[in-house]
N, C-alpha and C positions, 0 to 999 in steps of 0.2 A: 504494500500500500504506500502511496506517496501523496504529498500535498503540494498545492500550488496556489498562486494568486490568480484569480479570474473573477468573472462576474457570474459564473454558474459552474456546475459540475462539468468536468471534461468527459465527453462521451465518445469522441472519435478524434483522430488526428486531423489537423487542418493547418495549412501553411499560413501562419499569422501575417506574413508579409502580404499575402493576397488580400486579407481583410484590411490591413493598414492602407494598401493602395486603393481599395474600394472606398474606404472612409475618406481618404485624402481627395480622391477624385470627386466624390459626392459633395464634400464641403466646399471645394473650389467652385463647382458649377451650381450647386443648389443649396449652399449653406444658409441662404436667406430664408429657405423654407424649413430649416431645421438641421442642425449639425449633429453628427454622429461620431462615435469613437470606435476603434477596432474592437475594444472590449465589449461594446454593445452588440456589434455584429457577431462576435464570438458567441454571445449568449443566444442570439437568434439561431445561429448555426447549430449549437448544441441541442436546442429544442427541436430543430428539424430532424436531427438524428434520432432523438427520442421518439418523435412521432413516427418516423420510418419503422422503428423497431416495434412500437406498440401497435400500429395499424398498417402492417405491410400490404394488406389487401387494398388499401386506398392509393397505393403508389401506381403511377401510370406505367404501362408496359415498357415504355422507352427509357425508363429510369433504371440504371443497372447497379446503383450502389447508394448507401446512406449518405455518402459525401455529396453525391450529385443532387440528391433530394434536399439536403441541408443547404447547399449553396443556392438552389432555386428559391428556398425560403428567404435567404438573405437578400437576393435580388428583388423578390416581391416586397420585402420590407422597405427597401430603398425606393422602390417605385411608388409605394404608398406615401412616402414622405414627399416625393416630387410632385405626384399627381393628385394626392388627396384621396386615393382609393386603391384597394387591392385588386390585383388581377384575378385571384382566386383565393378563397378562404381568408377570413379576417383573423390574423394572428399577431401576437406580440404587441398588442396595443398599449400594454403597460410599459413598453420600452420606447415608444415613440417620443420624440423631443417634446419638452414642455411647451404648451401652447398649440400643439397640433390638434386639429378638430376631432381626431379620433383617439387621442391619447387618453388612457385610463389609469394614469399613475396614481398609486395610493388606493387603499381600501377603507371606505368609511366604516366606522365602528359605532355601536350604540349599546345601551344597557338592556340586558334581557335576564330577568330573574336574578338580579344582583351581580351580574358579571358582564364585562365588555365582550361583544361578539362582532365579527365582521359581517357587514351587510352585503347581500347579493352575491355571496361567495359559496357555491354549493360544496358540500362535503359528504363523504361516504359515511353511512351509518354502520354500526357494528354488526357483525355476522349474527343472524337470527332475528334481526329486526323485520317488521312487517313491510317496510319500504327500503329502497336501496340508498336514497340520498336524502339530505336535509339541507335547508338554507334559511337564513334569517333575513327577513325583509321588513321594511317600514309599512305599516298599515295605519294610515292617519298619523296620530301622535304616539302610537305604541309600536312595539316590535313583535312580529309574529314569526313563529317557527313553522315552516312549511316542509312537509315530507312528501316524497314522490318517488315513482319508479318501482316496478315490480322486481324484487330481488331474484326472481327466477327467470327473468327475461333478459336476453342478450341485446345490447344496443348495437344494431347493425347499420349505423348511419352511413357507412361507406359502401353499402349495397344500394345503388340508386333506386331499385324497385322496392326494397324493404323500406327505405327512407320515405319514398313517395307515398307508399301505402299507409305508414304510420301517421305522417303529417296530414294526409287526407282524412283518415278516420278521426283524428283529434282536432280537425279544423285549425291547424297551427297558424295559418295565415291571419287568423283573427284572435290569436292568443296574445293579449296585450296586458293582462292583469298579473303583475308580479306576485300578488298574494295567493295565486292559484297554483295548484299542483300541475295543471295542464300547461301553463306557461313554461315552467321549468322542465317538464318532460319534453316539450317541443324544443327547448334550447339544446337539450342533449341530443336531439335528432336533427340538428341543423347540419347542412353540408359544410365541410371545411373546418369543423371544430373537432375537439376530442375531449373525452372525460378527463384525461390527465391535465390538459390545459385549463379546463373550467374549475377543477378542484385543487389546483396547485397551491401550495402554501407560499405566500409572498415573502416570508421572512427567511426562507431557506437559504442558508449560506451567507447572508448579508453581514457586513461589518457593522456592528451596532454601537461600539464604543472604541475610541482611540485615545491613547495616552501619548501626547506629543513629546514629552520630556523623556520617557522611557522607550518610545517607539514600540509600544505594545498595542495590539488591536484585539478586540473581543467580539465574539459572535457565536451563532449556532452553525456549526459545520454541517449539521443534519437535523432536520425536524421529522420525527417519525409518527407522532400523533398530535392532534390539536383538539382540545375539548373531548378527549377520549376516542376520537375518530382517526383511523389510520390515514396518513398523508401519502399521496402518490407523488414521487419525486419527478425530476425532469426527464428521467429515463423511463418513466412509466412503472417504476418499482415501488414496492412497499417493504420496509425493513422492519423485522421483528426486534423487540427490545434486547433479547438474548444475543441476536446477531450483532447488533450495534455494540453491545458491551464487549464482545470478543474482538471486534474490529478495532475499537478504541484502545483496548489494552495492547493488542499487537502493534498498533501504530506507535504508541508512546514508548514501547519497549525496543522497537527495532528501527524506527525511521525518524520521525519528528522533523525531518528536513523539509523546507519549502523552497520551491522554485517559482519563477515568474512564468505564468501560463504553461506550466508543466515542462518548460524547456530551460536549457542552460544550467549554470551552476547554482550552488546554494546561496540564497539571498536572506535567509532567516531560519528560525526554527520555532516549533511549538513548545511553549514552556508550561502551559496549564491545560488541563483536560478534565472535564467532568461529564461523563455519560449520565444524564439525568433521566432515569426511568421512574415510573410511578412508585416502585418499591423503594428505590434509593431516596426519592423525594420524601416519602412518608417517614422513612427511618431518620432522616436528617431534619425533619420539620420544615422542608421547603415546599411552598405552595406555588404551583405552576400549572397553567392549562396546557402546557406542552410537554412532550417527552422528546428527548433528542440528545445531541452531543454539543456541549458548550466548550469552546476552546479559546486560547489566547496565544498569539504568535508575536515574537519579538523580531523586528525587521532590522537587518544589519546593512543592507544595501541602500546607499543614499538615493539613487535614482528611483528605486522601487518605492521608497518611503514617500518621495515627492508625488509619485503616481497615486499612492494611497491618499495622501492629503488633498490632491486635486480632484479626487473622485473617479479617476480613470480606472483604478482597481478598487472594486467595491465589495468583493466577496471572497470567501474561501472556496476552494475546489478540492475535494478529496477524491483521489482516484484509487482504484483497487480492483481486485478480482473476486467474484462470488459466483456461486451456483444459483441460477435463476429457476424458480419454480413457478409455473403458470397458475394463475387464479382466475376465476370467473369474474368478468367485469361487472 
């Protein structure tokens, strides 16, 4: 297992110079419509690879690799900034430059039964629930919890015939009420979307605190549950608490080194690690609505630290190998 600075998890190799060139070319010609960084394009690219792996049936026949699919997603993202619309599938709107008409940066939160919850952000319900997903929405002045989706039904949005049949049966073209289960079921059956994108945790991997004097940054290297609900990461995976514990232990015992974008030499090392599972939190008296892995990294490289301070490098990226087990969506 290895660690690196990035804006998201590394899921496939990519020539960063290609993304730097794309960002530079875009900013030179269309910077007035919204500037981008290579790190942002890398996150878009990683999500593209994750979508390729999660929904291979949606990939066009002329696409021969996850890298090709991911680069097409990058190009589509840049096109949306230039022209104000996507060629196909509305993706990565949370990464669009601030002020862009389709940008959806940030998740609004509100209080529900004494705790802060994200609004309009679907999440998976625990196994055995009568519904597959839940979402918190505003209903007038109050917050409502909507549950939807048959836990025994596969979402085949990438099958044009199945998608058309579902959307016709549920009159999805007229489903506009966010407080209804029908609205959210229809969202899951939209073309060009995916369950992993809709349910992704926004805090995953983000740098949340930086100590300028000591050059130490803190954040969640991985979030595996939120409000007791398993979180699907950027690769479409769900990590069990016991798996996270073993990975964190192995990492701190054998690696701890960090690189920039998974390339080059050592630029820092991880000095603190706390895999926070429900069991550990209860034993230590720590209250958190999340389970995951909290880490802190000390940065030695001057240039990398400047990129952290400027916001070009905004997150941790933990790479490794694991055995993937398929679960029903």
